[in-house]
N, C-alpha and C positions, 0 to 999 in steps of 0.2 A: 556596414552590413550589406550583404549581397541581395540579389533579387529574390532568392528563395526564402528569406527570413521576414520580409515585409510585403504586405499587399500595397496596392496603389494608394489606399487611404491611410497608410502608415501603421496598420495593425499587424501584430505578429502572426505568422502562419502557424499551422498546427504543430509541426515539430519544434519550432522555437518556443511556442507557448507551452507545449508539453514539457520541454526541458526546463523552462523557467519555473513552472509550477512544481516539477519534481525536485529542483534545487531548493525551492522554498519549503517544501514538505520535509526534505532531509534536514534542513536547518531547524525546523520546528520540532523534529524528533529529539533533538538534543535537550531542550528544556523539558520536553514531555517525559523524558526518561530520567532527568536529574532532579526535577522539582517534585515535591509531594503532590499527589493527585487526590488524596483523601486524608482528612483529619477525623479521628474517632475518639470519643471519650466514653468509655464504659465504666461500670463500677470497678474500681481498682486498676484500671488500665487506660492510659492515654497514648495514642499512637498517631504518627504522621507518616504515611507511607507513599513511596514512589511506586511505580508499576512493578518494578522488580522486587522491592522489599515486601510489597503486598502479596506477590506470588509466593515468595519464600515463607511468609507468615501463614498463608493458606496451607502450604505443605506441612509446616510445623504443627498446625492444629488438626491435621488429619483430613483436610479437604483437598487432597491431591487431585481428584478429578476436575474440580473447579480451577485449581492452580494450573493444570495442564491447558485447560481451555483459555484461561486468561493469558498464559505465556504464549500460546500459539496466536491468539487473536490480537494481542496487544504488543508483543515484542517481535515475534518471528515473522508473522504475515506482513506487517508494514515494512520491515526491513527487506524481506525478500521481494515484495512487490516493487519497491524502488530499485532494487538491483535488476530485476527483470525488465522494468521500464527503461532503465539505462541501457541494457543490452538491446532492447528493441529499437531504441532511438539510434544507437550505434549501427545496428543492422540496416535500418532504414536509410541511414546516410551513406554507408559504405558498401551495402549490398550483402546478400546472404544466399547460400546455396539451398537453404531450407525455409522458404517463406511459408509453406503450409504449416510446418511444425511451429514456427514462431507465431503465426496467426492463431493457432490453437492455444498457445501459451498466453497470448494477449487476451483471448476470451476468458481463460481461467482467471487471470489476475483482475480482469474487469468484473467478474462475478464474485470472486472471493473477497474483494476489497471492502464490501459493505460490512462484513463480519468484524472488521477492525473497530467499528463503532460500539462493539459490545461493552468495552470498558466504560465508555461515556454513559451508556444506558444503565449499566450496573451502578455507577456512582449516583446517577440521578435517582434510580430506584431506591438505593440504600438511604440517600439523604431524605427522601420523602417518607419512606416506610419507618425509619427509626425515629423521626420527629414525632410520630404518633405514639411511640412507646413511652416517652417521658423519662425513662431510666438512662438513656444514652443519647449522645449527640454525634452526628456525622455531618461533616461539612466538606464540600468540594474545595480543592485548592487550585492554584494556578497551573499546576502540571496537567490537569485534566483539560483545561482550556487549550494549552499548547498541543496536547494529544489530539483533541477534536479538530483543531486547525490543521494538524499534520494529516489526519485522515481525510478531511475535506479537500485539502490541496492535492493529496495523492489521487483521490477520486476524480478531481478536475483534470489533473495531468493525464490520467488514463483516458478520460473522455476526449481530451484534446488530441490524443494520438490517433492517427488514421492508419489502421493495419494494412491498407492498400499500398502504403509506401514501401512495405516490405517486398512487394512484388515488382516494384518499379525497376529496381536494379538487379533483380534475380536473373541468373543465367538462363537463357532459353534452351529448351531441349532441341537437339539437332534432329531435324526431320530425317527419316529413313529414306534413302534414295531407292528408286526402283531397282537398280542393279544390286544394291546391298540386300534388298528383300529377297531377290531371286537366289542369291548366293546362300543366304541363311535358310531358305526353304529347302534346299537340296540336301 
């Protein structure tokens, strides 16, 4: 490892830590999307749903506005956030001509990432609320733990990234020389 990846006490620096956390989050998204997140037993129906199958089921029963929210918050946002974070890490390492735009993009993913926890809160709410009913059973499954881990790891990766790194290798604007200014003023 080179000097930029470790501090004197052997700890990983921001970009290295952010990359490691982003890779871990990406790996956790695999079981989060393949394993069931919720088991439900209603009168006449027993279901075990992944995030995607739950979204499809919401559309089938006519709850498409909720399905859209779940799809965006639980499938699209986590994936896009990791893609953007990878792009930012690449730009920080190799330089970019647009650090201001990428800094804004960083602020966006930093603020929007919290909404990915919506699925976790929804499962927790359903589990608690349905238990009071007595007619149905709802239980969280391993997929929701993997999803929560992916969301937390993504948030930590975003927190570990320092957007000032985008400006470090940005090309500097060429100052206007006095002779250039007089020519353009005429």
